[in-house]
RODO-696108 format. One line per field, with one value per residue: residue in three letters; y, x, z of N, C-alpha, C, CB in turn. Coordinates in steps of 0.2 Angstrom, whole numbers. Glycine has a CB too. Layout:
<pts>
type	(ALA/...)
n.north	(Y/...)
n.east	(X/...)
n.up	(Z/...)
ca.north	(Y/...)
ca.east	(X/...)
ca.up	(Z/...)
c.north	(Y/...)
c.east	(X/...)
c.up	(Z/...)
cb.north	(Y/...)
cb.east	(X/...)
cb.up	(Z/...)
</pts>
This chain:
<pts>
type	(MET/GLY/HIS/ARG/THR/LEU/GLU/GLN/LEU/ARG/THR/MET/VAL/ASP/GLU/VAL/ASN/GLY/GLN/LEU/LEU/LYS/LEU/ILE/SER/ASP/ARG/ALA/ALA/LEU/VAL/LYS/GLU/MET/GLY/GLU/VAL/LYS/GLU/ARG/GLN/GLY/VAL/PRO/LYS/PHE/ASP/PRO/ALA/ARG/GLU/LYS/GLU/MET/LEU/ASP/VAL/LEU/VAL/ALA/ALA/ASN/PRO/GLY/PRO/PHE/ASP/ALA/ALA/ALA/ILE/ARG/HIS/ILE/PHE/LYS/GLU/ILE/PHE/LYS/VAL/SER/MET/GLU/LEU/GLN/GLY/GLN/SER/HIS/ARG/LYS/GLN/LEU/LEU/VAL/SER/ARG/LYS/LYS/GLN/ALA/GLU/ASP/THR/VAL/ILE/GLU/ILE/LYS/GLY/VAL/GLN/ILE/GLY/GLY/ASN/ARG/SER/PHE/MET/VAL/ALA/GLY/PRO/CYS/SER/VAL/GLU/SER/ARG/GLU/GLN/LEU/ARG/GLU/VAL/GLY/ARG/ALA/LEU/LYS/GLU/GLU/GLY/VAL/PRO/MET/LEU/ARG/GLY/GLY/ALA/PHE/LYS/PRO/ARG/THR/SER/PRO/TYR/ASP/PHE/GLN/GLY/LEU/GLY/VAL/LYS/GLY/LEU/LYS/LEU/MET/ARG/GLU/VAL/ALA/ASP/GLU/PHE/GLY/LEU/LEU/ALA/VAL/SER/GLU/ILE/VAL/ASP/PRO/ALA/THR/ILE/GLY/ILE/ALA/ALA/ASP/TYR/LEU/ASP/VAL/ILE/GLN/ILE/GLY/ALA/ARG/ASN/MET/GLN/ASN/PHE/GLU/LEU/LEU/LYS/ALA/ALA/GLY/GLU/SER/LYS/VAL/PRO/VAL/LEU/LEU/LYS/ARG/GLY/LEU/ALA/ALA/THR/MET/GLU/GLU/TRP/LEU/HIS/ALA/ALA/GLU/TYR/VAL/VAL/SER/ARG/GLY/ASN/THR/GLN/VAL/ILE/LEU/VAL/GLU/ARG/GLY/ILE/ARG/SER/TYR/GLU/LYS/TRP/THR/ARG/ASN/THR/LEU/ASP/ILE/SER/ALA/VAL/PRO/LEU/ILE/LYS/GLN/GLU/SER/HIS/LEU/PRO/VAL/LEU/VAL/ASP/VAL/SER/HIS/ALA/THR/GLY/ARG/LYS/ASP/ILE/LEU/LEU/PRO/CYS/ALA/LYS/ALA/ALA/LEU/ALA/ALA/GLY/ALA/ASP/GLY/VAL/MET/VAL/GLU/VAL/HIS/PRO/ASN/PRO/PRO/THR/ALA/LEU/SER/ASP/ALA/ASP/GLN/GLN/ILE/ASP/ILE/PRO/GLN/PHE/ARG/LYS/LEU/TYR/ARG/GLU/ILE/ARG/ASP/SER/GLY/LEU/PHE/LYS/LEU)
n.north	(-6/11/27/38/53/71/77/66/61/72/72/60/63/73/65/57/67/70/58/58/70/66/55/62/70/61/56/67/69/58/61/72/66/58/68/73/62/61/72/70/59/65/64/68/78/78/65/60/47/39/46/44/31/29/36/28/16/20/24/12/5/11/13/20/33/43/47/42/53/62/56/57/70/75/68/72/85/83/77/88/98/91/91/104/105/98/107/118/113/111/125/130/126/135/146/159/161/169/161/155/165/177/191/206/206/216/225/231/241/248/258/261/258/246/241/237/251/261/270/268/273/268/274/279/277/267/261/260/273/282/291/304/304/296/303/315/311/304/315/322/313/312/325/325/316/302/286/275/271/265/256/249/238/226/221/212/210/210/210/204/214/226/238/231/234/241/231/225/237/246/242/247/260/263/260/270/282/280/280/293/301/296/285/270/256/248/235/225/208/195/183/168/167/180/185/185/195/206/207/214/227/231/236/230/216/215/204/201/202/193/184/178/165/159/147/143/155/161/152/155/169/167/161/171/181/194/207/205/210/205/204/201/189/190/183/177/168/172/163/156/166/168/156/157/167/159/150/158/162/150/146/153/167/179/191/198/207/209/213/220/222/223/213/203/206/207/220/236/249/251/247/235/226/233/223/227/220/211/216/217/204/197/203/198/184/183/188/196/212/223/231/242/243/256/261/251/244/252/259/272/289/298/292/288/294/292/278/275/280/272/259/262/264/251/244/243/243/253/262/260/269/275/286/298/309/315/309/306/303/291/275/264/260/273/279/278/283/296/314/324/335/331/320/325/332/322/314/322/324/311/309/319/315/309/295/290/284/292)
n.east	(4/3/10/-2/-9/-8/-20/-29/-28/-34/-47/-51/-50/-60/-71/-71/-73/-87/-93/-90/-97/-110/-111/-109/-120/-130/-128/-130/-144/-148/-144/-152/-164/-162/-160/-174/-180/-173/-178/-191/-191/-185/-171/-154/-145/-132/-120/-107/-101/-105/-100/-86/-85/-88/-77/-67/-69/-68/-54/-48/-51/-44/-36/-25/-18/-19/-15/-20/-23/-26/-38/-46/-48/-54/-66/-71/-74/-84/-94/-96/-102/-113/-120/-123/-132/-143/-147/-150/-161/-170/-172/-179/-192/-197/-210/-208/-198/-189/-188/-200/-209/-208/-211/-211/-218/-231/-238/-253/-261/-275/-275/-261/-246/-233/-218/-213/-214/-213/-206/-205/-208/-207/-211/-209/-211/-200/-207/-224/-230/-238/-254/-252/-239/-239/-248/-241/-230/-237/-244/-233/-229/-240/-240/-228/-230/-228/-233/-235/-236/-226/-225/-221/-230/-230/-215/-201/-189/-171/-167/-177/-181/-183/-193/-208/-218/-235/-245/-261/-267/-258/-260/-273/-271/-262/-271/-281/-274/-268/-280/-284/-275/-275/-266/-257/-255/-243/-236/-227/-230/-229/-234/-242/-256/-260/-262/-275/-281/-273/-276/-287/-284/-272/-264/-253/-244/-230/-216/-203/-185/-180/-190/-190/-188/-198/-208/-222/-228/-225/-233/-246/-247/-247/-259/-268/-270/-267/-256/-238/-224/-208/-194/-176/-167/-156/-144/-146/-145/-147/-154/-161/-169/-177/-183/-191/-200/-206/-214/-224/-230/-233/-244/-254/-254/-248/-244/-230/-217/-200/-188/-172/-162/-149/-136/-129/-112/-94/-92/-91/-94/-106/-123/-128/-122/-125/-130/-128/-127/-136/-148/-148/-146/-156/-167/-164/-165/-178/-196/-202/-206/-193/-187/-176/-171/-164/-162/-161/-151/-140/-140/-136/-138/-131/-127/-138/-144/-134/-134/-147/-148/-139/-145/-157/-150/-145/-156/-167/-184/-189/-187/-185/-187/-184/-193/-196/-204/-197/-183/-172/-180/-186/-193/-187/-173/-168/-156/-155/-166/-173/-178/-192/-190/-177/-182/-190/-180/-172/-181/-184/-172/-169/-180/-177/-166/-165/-165/-176/-191/-205)
n.up	(0/-5/0/7/1/6/4/3/16/22/17/23/37/37/35/46/55/53/56/70/74/71/80/92/92/93/105/113/111/118/131/134/135/146/155/156/161/174/179/181/190/201/202/205/193/191/193/201/204/193/182/185/184/170/164/169/162/149/149/151/140/130/115/111/100/110/127/144/152/142/136/147/149/137/137/148/145/136/144/152/144/141/153/154/143/148/158/150/143/153/158/146/148/157/161/163/155/141/130/130/129/118/117/127/143/148/161/166/177/183/173/173/166/167/162/145/133/142/156/174/191/208/224/241/259/270/280/285/295/300/296/293/289/278/269/267/259/249/243/237/228/219/214/207/198/200/200/209/226/239/254/270/279/285/293/290/300/303/317/331/339/333/325/319/310/306/303/298/300/294/281/278/280/269/258/260/259/246/238/240/234/221/218/215/227/235/245/257/259/271/276/270/274/275/263/257/264/261/247/247/250/243/227/222/227/237/238/248/249/259/259/246/243/250/248/250/252/239/231/236/232/219/217/220/210/211/206/207/215/215/224/222/231/246/243/232/216/199/192/203/207/195/196/207/203/194/202/206/193/188/195/189/190/180/182/186/193/193/204/206/220/225/231/244/248/252/253/261/260/254/257/251/236/221/208/193/181/182/177/162/159/165/158/146/147/152/150/159/167/174/188/198/214/221/233/243/237/238/250/252/250/242/230/223/212/201/201/198/185/179/180/172/160/158/154/163/168/176/192/210/225/242/252/264/275/286/287/298/309/306/308/303/293/292/288/274/268/258/260/256/247/242/236/225/218/214/206/196/190/186/177/167/162/150/149/155/150/144)
ca.north	(0/17/32/42/60/75/78/60/61/77/69/55/67/76/60/55/72/70/53/60/74/62/51/67/73/55/56/73/67/53/65/77/62/56/74/73/56/62/78/67/55/69/61/74/78/76/59/59/40/37/49/41/24/30/38/22/11/23/24/5/2/16/9/25/36/47/44/41/60/66/53/59/78/75/65/77/91/81/77/95/101/87/93/111/104/96/113/122/110/113/132/131/125/140/150/166/162/173/156/153/171/182/198/208/206/223/224/237/242/254/262/263/253/244/237/240/257/267/269/268/274/267/278/279/276/260/258/265/275/286/293/310/303/294/308/320/307/303/321/324/308/314/331/324/311/296/283/270/272/260/257/243/237/220/222/206/214/206/209/204/220/232/239/226/237/241/226/226/244/249/241/251/267/263/261/277/288/279/282/300/304/292/281/263/255/241/233/218/203/190/177/166/168/187/187/187/202/211/209/219/234/233/235/225/213/214/198/204/198/188/179/176/157/156/144/143/162/162/149/159/175/165/160/177/185/201/208/203/213/200/206/196/187/193/180/173/168/175/157/155/172/166/150/160/170/153/148/163/162/143/145/157/174/181/198/198/212/208/219/219/226/222/207/203/204/209/227/239/256/251/242/229/227/233/219/230/215/206/219/215/197/195/205/193/177/183/193/200/218/223/237/242/247/259/263/245/241/256/261/278/294/302/289/286/296/288/271/275/281/265/254/263/263/244/241/242/246/258/262/261/273/276/293/299/316/317/303/305/300/285/269/259/262/280/282/277/286/303/318/325/340/327/315/329/334/315/311/327/323/305/310/323/312/306/288/289/284/295)
ca.east	(0/7/8/-8/-7/-11/-27/-33/-29/-38/-53/-53/-52/-67/-76/-71/-77/-94/-95/-90/-102/-116/-111/-110/-127/-134/-127/-134/-151/-149/-143/-158/-170/-160/-162/-181/-182/-171/-182/-198/-189/-181/-164/-149/-143/-125/-119/-100/-99/-107/-95/-80/-86/-88/-70/-62/-70/-65/-47/-46/-52/-41/-31/-20/-12/-20/-13/-25/-25/-30/-44/-50/-49/-58/-73/-74/-77/-91/-99/-98/-107/-120/-124/-126/-138/-148/-149/-154/-167/-175/-174/-183/-198/-200/-215/-205/-192/-189/-189/-207/-213/-203/-212/-211/-224/-233/-243/-257/-265/-279/-272/-254/-242/-227/-215/-214/-210/-213/-202/-209/-205/-211/-208/-213/-207/-199/-212/-230/-229/-245/-258/-249/-233/-241/-251/-236/-227/-242/-245/-227/-229/-245/-238/-222/-232/-226/-240/-236/-234/-224/-224/-221/-235/-227/-208/-197/-183/-166/-168/-184/-183/-184/-200/-211/-224/-242/-249/-267/-269/-254/-263/-278/-269/-260/-277/-284/-269/-268/-286/-285/-271/-276/-260/-257/-252/-239/-233/-224/-233/-224/-237/-247/-262/-262/-263/-282/-283/-269/-279/-293/-281/-266/-264/-248/-241/-222/-213/-196/-179/-180/-195/-190/-189/-204/-212/-229/-230/-225/-239/-252/-247/-249/-266/-271/-271/-265/-249/-233/-217/-204/-187/-171/-164/-149/-138/-149/-143/-152/-158/-165/-174/-182/-187/-195/-205/-210/-218/-230/-233/-235/-250/-259/-253/-243/-242/-224/-212/-194/-184/-165/-161/-142/-134/-124/-105/-90/-91/-94/-96/-113/-127/-127/-119/-130/-128/-131/-127/-142/-153/-148/-146/-163/-171/-162/-168/-185/-200/-205/-203/-187/-186/-170/-172/-158/-161/-159/-145/-134/-140/-133/-142/-127/-126/-144/-145/-130/-136/-153/-146/-135/-151/-161/-146/-144/-162/-172/-191/-190/-183/-188/-183/-187/-194/-199/-205/-191/-179/-169/-185/-190/-193/-183/-169/-167/-150/-155/-172/-172/-183/-197/-186/-172/-185/-192/-174/-170/-185/-184/-165/-170/-185/-174/-159/-165/-165/-182/-195/-211)
ca.up	(0/-5/5/6/0/11/2/4/23/24/16/28/43/37/35/53/59/51/60/77/75/72/87/98/92/95/113/116/111/124/137/135/137/152/160/157/166/180/182/183/196/206/203/204/187/191/197/201/203/186/178/186/181/163/163/170/157/143/149/151/133/126/111/109/103/116/134/148/154/137/136/153/147/131/138/154/142/133/150/155/139/141/159/152/139/152/161/145/142/159/158/141/150/162/159/163/150/135/125/130/127/115/118/134/147/150/166/167/183/184/168/174/163/170/157/138/131/147/162/180/197/214/229/248/265/271/285/286/302/302/291/291/286/271/265/265/254/243/239/233/222/215/211/202/193/201/201/214/233/243/262/273/284/289/292/292/302/306/324/333/343/329/323/315/306/309/301/294/301/289/274/278/279/262/254/261/256/239/235/241/229/215/217/216/233/236/252/257/263/274/278/265/277/275/255/255/267/257/241/248/251/239/220/221/233/237/241/249/248/264/257/239/243/254/243/252/251/232/229/238/228/212/217/222/204/212/203/212/215/218/225/222/238/248/240/227/210/195/191/208/206/190/198/212/199/191/207/205/186/187/198/186/190/176/183/191/192/196/207/208/225/227/234/249/247/257/252/267/258/252/261/247/230/216/202/187/176/182/173/155/159/166/152/140/149/154/147/164/169/179/192/202/220/222/240/246/233/240/257/252/247/238/224/221/205/196/201/195/178/177/180/166/154/157/152/168/166/181/198/216/230/248/253/271/277/290/288/304/314/303/312/300/287/292/284/267/265/256/261/250/242/239/231/220/214/211/201/190/186/182/172/162/160/143/150/158/144/146)
c.north	(6/22/36/50/64/76/72/60/66/75/64/58/70/71/57/61/72/64/55/65/71/58/56/69/67/55/61/72/62/56/69/72/60/62/74/68/58/68/75/63/59/67/67/73/76/70/57/52/38/40/46/34/24/31/32/17/13/22/16/2/7/13/14/28/41/43/45/48/63/63/56/67/78/73/69/83/89/80/83/98/97/89/100/110/102/102/117/119/111/120/134/130/130/144/157/167/166/167/154/159/176/189/200/208/213/222/231/237/248/260/264/257/252/239/240/246/263/265/271/269/272/271/278/277/269/257/263/266/278/289/300/309/301/299/313/317/307/309/323/319/310/320/330/319/304/292/278/272/266/261/250/242/231/220/216/209/208/205/209/210/226/232/234/228/237/236/228/234/248/248/246/258/268/264/268/282/287/281/290/304/301/288/274/261/248/241/226/214/197/183/175/168/175/189/189/194/207/212/214/226/236/232/230/223/212/208/200/199/192/182/176/168/155/153/144/150/164/158/153/165/173/163/166/181/192/202/208/207/209/203/200/195/190/190/175/173/170/169/155/160/170/160/152/163/164/150/152/162/155/142/150/164/176/188/199/203/210/214/217/224/226/216/208/202/207/216/231/246/257/246/235/231/227/229/222/225/211/209/217/207/194/197/200/186/177/189/197/207/218/230/236/246/250/261/257/243/245/257/268/283/298/299/286/288/293/281/270/275/275/260/255/262/255/241/240/246/252/257/262/265/274/283/293/307/319/311/301/302/294/279/263/262/269/283/282/281/294/307/320/330/336/322/319/331/327/313/316/326/316/306/314/321/310/298/286/289/286/293)
c.east	(4/5/2/-6/-11/-18/-32/-34/-34/-46/-56/-54/-58/-72/-77/-75/-84/-97/-95/-96/-109/-117/-112/-117/-132/-134/-130/-141/-153/-149/-149/-163/-168/-162/-169/-183/-179/-175/-188/-197/-186/-174/-159/-146/-136/-123/-111/-98/-100/-102/-88/-80/-85/-80/-66/-63/-67/-57/-44/-46/-48/-35/-25/-22/-13/-18/-20/-28/-29/-37/-49/-52/-54/-65/-76/-77/-84/-96/-101/-103/-114/-124/-127/-132/-144/-151/-153/-161/-172/-177/-179/-190/-201/-205/-213/-200/-194/-191/-197/-212/-208/-204/-212/-218/-225/-239/-247/-262/-269/-276/-265/-250/-235/-224/-216/-210/-211/-209/-207/-205/-210/-207/-212/-208/-205/-204/-218/-230/-236/-248/-255/-243/-234/-244/-246/-232/-231/-244/-239/-227/-234/-243/-232/-224/-230/-232/-241/-232/-232/-224/-225/-226/-233/-219/-204/-190/-177/-166/-175/-186/-184/-191/-203/-216/-230/-247/-255/-268/-265/-257/-268/-276/-266/-266/-280/-280/-269/-274/-287/-281/-271/-269/-262/-253/-249/-236/-231/-229/-228/-227/-242/-254/-265/-263/-270/-284/-279/-272/-285/-290/-276/-268/-259/-245/-233/-220/-205/-191/-178/-185/-195/-191/-194/-209/-220/-232/-230/-231/-245/-252/-249/-256/-271/-273/-269/-258/-244/-227/-212/-196/-182/-168/-158/-143/-140/-146/-148/-157/-163/-171/-179/-186/-192/-201/-209/-215/-225/-234/-236/-242/-256/-258/-247/-241/-236/-219/-206/-190/-177/-164/-154/-142/-129/-117/-101/-89/-94/-96/-103/-117/-127/-123/-124/-127/-131/-131/-133/-148/-153/-149/-153/-168/-170/-165/-175/-189/-203/-202/-198/-187/-179/-172/-165/-157/-158/-152/-139/-134/-137/-137/-138/-125/-132/-145/-140/-132/-143/-152/-143/-141/-155/-157/-145/-151/-168/-179/-192/-186/-187/-184/-187/-187/-198/-199/-199/-187/-175/-174/-188/-188/-189/-180/-169/-162/-151/-161/-170/-179/-187/-193/-181/-176/-187/-186/-172/-174/-185/-177/-166/-174/-181/-168/-159/-166/-172/-187/-202/-216)
c.up	(0/0/3/5/5/10/4/12/26/23/21/35/43/37/43/57/58/56/68/78/76/78/93/98/95/103/116/116/117/131/139/138/144/157/161/162/173/184/185/190/202/207/201/197/186/196/196/200/196/182/179/183/173/161/163/164/150/143/148/143/128/122/109/102/109/123/138/150/148/136/141/151/142/133/144/150/138/138/152/150/139/147/157/148/143/156/157/144/147/159/152/143/155/158/159/158/144/129/125/128/124/117/125/137/149/155/166/173/184/179/168/171/166/165/150/136/136/153/168/186/203/220/236/253/266/275/285/294/305/296/288/287/278/267/263/259/248/239/235/227/217/211/206/197/193/203/206/221/236/250/265/279/289/287/294/294/304/313/326/337/339/327/318/310/310/307/297/294/295/282/273/276/272/257/254/257/248/235/235/235/222/213/218/223/233/243/252/262/265/275/273/268/276/267/254/258/263/250/241/249/246/232/218/227/232/241/242/248/253/263/250/238/248/250/244/250/243/229/230/234/221/211/218/216/205/210/209/210/219/218/225/230/239/244/235/220/205/193/196/209/201/192/203/209/196/196/206/199/185/190/195/186/186/177/188/188/196/198/209/214/229/231/239/247/253/257/258/266/256/256/258/241/224/210/196/181/176/178/166/154/160/161/146/141/150/151/152/165/174/182/196/208/222/229/244/243/236/247/257/248/241/231/221/213/200/195/197/187/175/176/173/160/153/155/157/166/171/187/204/221/236/250/260/272/281/292/295/310/312/308/309/294/286/288/277/263/264/258/255/245/239/234/225/215/210/205/195/186/183/176/166/159/152/143/152/152/147/141)
cb.north	(0/20/37/42/63/82/80/54/62/84/66/50/72/79/53/54/79/68/47/64/79/57/48/73/75/49/56/79/64/47/69/80/56/54/80/73/49/65/83/62/49/68/55/74/85/82/52/63/36/39/57/40/21/35/43/19/10/30/26/0/3/22/7/21/39/50/47/37/64/65/46/59/81/70/58/79/94/74/73/99/102/80/94/115/99/91/116/123/102/111/136/127/118/143/150/167/155/177/150/151/174/181/200/215/201/228/222/238/240/257/268/264/255/240/230/241/259/268/274/261/281/259/285/275/279/260/257/261/279/292/295/315/297/288/312/321/300/300/327/323/301/316/336/321/314/296/280/264/276/257/262/241/235/213/228/201/219/209/215/197/221/231/247/220/233/248/222/222/247/246/234/251/269/257/255/278/288/272/279/303/305/297/284/259/254/241/235/218/200/192/178/159/166/191/181/182/202/208/202/218/235/229/241/229/206/220/191/207/202/191/182/178/154/162/137/141/167/159/142/161/178/159/154/182/184/203/215/196/221/194/210/198/180/192/176/174/161/178/151/155/178/165/145/165/174/148/148/170/163/138/148/155/176/180/202/191/219/203/222/220/225/228/201/199/208/206/230/239/259/250/245/226/222/240/212/236/211/206/227/217/194/198/212/192/175/183/190/196/223/220/239/244/242/265/265/239/242/262/257/278/300/303/283/289/304/289/268/280/287/263/254/270/266/241/235/245/241/258/267/254/280/272/296/295/318/320/302/311/306/284/267/253/259/283/278/270/286/304/324/328/345/323/313/336/337/310/311/334/323/300/314/330/307/308/286/293/277/302)
cb.east	(-5/7/14/-13/-10/-7/-28/-29/-22/-37/-53/-47/-46/-68/-74/-64/-74/-95/-90/-83/-103/-117/-104/-105/-129/-132/-119/-132/-154/-144/-136/-160/-170/-153/-160/-185/-178/-164/-184/-201/-185/-185/-163/-143/-144/-120/-123/-97/-103/-114/-94/-78/-93/-92/-68/-64/-78/-67/-45/-50/-60/-38/-34/-13/-8/-27/-7/-24/-18/-26/-44/-47/-43/-56/-73/-68/-72/-90/-95/-92/-104/-118/-119/-121/-136/-146/-143/-150/-166/-172/-168/-182/-198/-194/-222/-203/-190/-183/-185/-210/-218/-203/-219/-208/-224/-235/-240/-261/-261/-279/-276/-252/-241/-227/-217/-222/-213/-221/-196/-213/-203/-211/-206/-219/-210/-192/-209/-236/-223/-243/-265/-248/-229/-245/-256/-231/-224/-249/-246/-221/-230/-252/-235/-216/-230/-220/-242/-233/-240/-217/-230/-214/-242/-230/-206/-196/-184/-159/-164/-184/-177/-180/-201/-213/-224/-245/-251/-272/-267/-247/-265/-283/-263/-256/-282/-285/-262/-266/-292/-282/-264/-277/-255/-254/-258/-233/-238/-217/-239/-220/-240/-246/-262/-256/-261/-286/-280/-262/-282/-296/-278/-261/-264/-242/-244/-219/-213/-196/-172/-180/-202/-183/-182/-207/-210/-230/-225/-219/-239/-252/-240/-245/-268/-267/-278/-265/-248/-232/-217/-204/-186/-165/-164/-149/-134/-157/-140/-149/-154/-161/-170/-179/-183/-192/-202/-205/-216/-228/-227/-230/-249/-265/-252/-245/-248/-221/-215/-190/-188/-160/-166/-141/-132/-126/-103/-83/-94/-88/-91/-114/-135/-135/-113/-131/-130/-127/-120/-145/-153/-142/-141/-166/-169/-155/-164/-186/-205/-205/-208/-181/-191/-164/-175/-157/-168/-164/-146/-134/-137/-126/-145/-120/-121/-150/-143/-122/-136/-158/-142/-130/-155/-163/-139/-142/-161/-170/-196/-197/-178/-190/-181/-184/-198/-195/-211/-194/-173/-166/-191/-187/-200/-188/-172/-166/-144/-155/-178/-171/-181/-203/-183/-168/-192/-195/-169/-169/-192/-184/-160/-172/-191/-173/-157/-160/-160/-184/-196/-210)
cb.up	(6/-12/5/11/-7/11/-5/2/26/21/9/29/44/30/31/56/56/44/59/78/69/66/87/97/85/92/114/112/105/123/137/129/132/153/156/151/163/180/177/178/194/212/198/209/183/193/194/207/208/184/180/194/183/160/167/177/155/142/156/155/131/130/104/108/97/117/137/155/156/130/136/160/145/125/140/158/136/129/155/155/132/142/165/149/134/157/164/139/141/166/157/135/154/165/163/170/149/133/127/137/132/108/115/135/153/144/173/160/190/191/168/181/155/177/157/137/124/149/162/180/198/216/227/247/271/275/292/284/304/306/293/297/289/272/270/270/256/246/245/237/225/218/216/206/186/207/195/212/237/240/264/276/282/287/295/287/308/303/328/337/348/322/320/319/300/307/307/296/308/290/274/284/284/261/255/268/259/237/239/248/231/209/222/211/239/230/258/260/259/279/285/264/284/277/251/259/274/255/238/255/258/241/217/217/234/239/237/256/249/271/259/236/243/259/242/259/254/229/232/246/228/210/222/227/202/220/200/213/217/214/232/218/239/255/245/226/207/188/189/215/205/184/201/217/194/189/214/206/181/189/206/188/198/168/185/191/194/191/213/202/231/232/229/255/240/256/246/273/253/245/262/245/229/213/204/185/176/189/173/151/164/173/150/139/155/162/143/171/170/176/196/198/226/218/243/246/226/235/261/249/252/241/225/225/204/197/208/197/177/182/186/166/155/164/149/175/166/183/198/219/227/254/248/276/280/297/283/307/315/296/314/297/280/299/286/264/270/249/266/252/246/244/234/222/219/216/204/192/191/187/174/165/164/139/155/164/141/147)
</pts>
């Protein structure tokens, strides 16, 4: 047998490449099917013992010229992309996924649009303290054209000795003041048993960072059909955040607004670390509206404006900010709340920045 030419060898390599591609594709189809079976059976997708067994068999059967280390490396890469394929297959099934719904979800509440081609602001005190406090803030929101009043009636505090909120009385005050000034009312709910009562007083139910994975609360919110504002958890991944939203949407409530509010890190100069990259990534992966809570994300009044602009530039549908008539006397989060003149200045600068879509 004579020597094969370079062109002959290249042709043979191309043929082998085609065979490898078909075999890898066949393997991928099997892996996807295995992932679906594992999902139904509740079996973990990654099985390290199974991977070791496969690698050992392949190394033992290796005819060369690759050495054992090369064989392990090649097949580990194949196993790795196979696991990623299983994960992608699972994400495609999420109702909140952009793959399930290409167009943006636009939520309309009493004529107010959240998402789409309009920017949105939510503002109000951290905690509901009194009718007078809420009325002062509500009047300012109405005068500036900000449509949604926020205020905490139930406050999940880190310390059990801190102010825990006025409870149902706070919800009633929210409704009274919102109706007086023609605003929408949003407040945090922490107990599934309170969802029914909240629906009588609120236009939007907030599920806070500490309750993002309170699954019974998420289910109850999904069954309530009241729009839900879902904050990202203190150390939640974006995938966990979207799965929390899926709990609500899968129960029939498609009106979910996601809120990036900063994540916990080692940084001490800010209350949390604003994950600005989460905005374009979540907008890319999901069709749900996204807001950024710049007050909780930073805990600082002096950088609210640039952070709000950054959020809007990154694609956020709006921003959230805490406002109090007299922040030094606030019963919670006094340091990060701005007063009413500061709120007016902040909102006007955001509105006039060219980033706020009117």
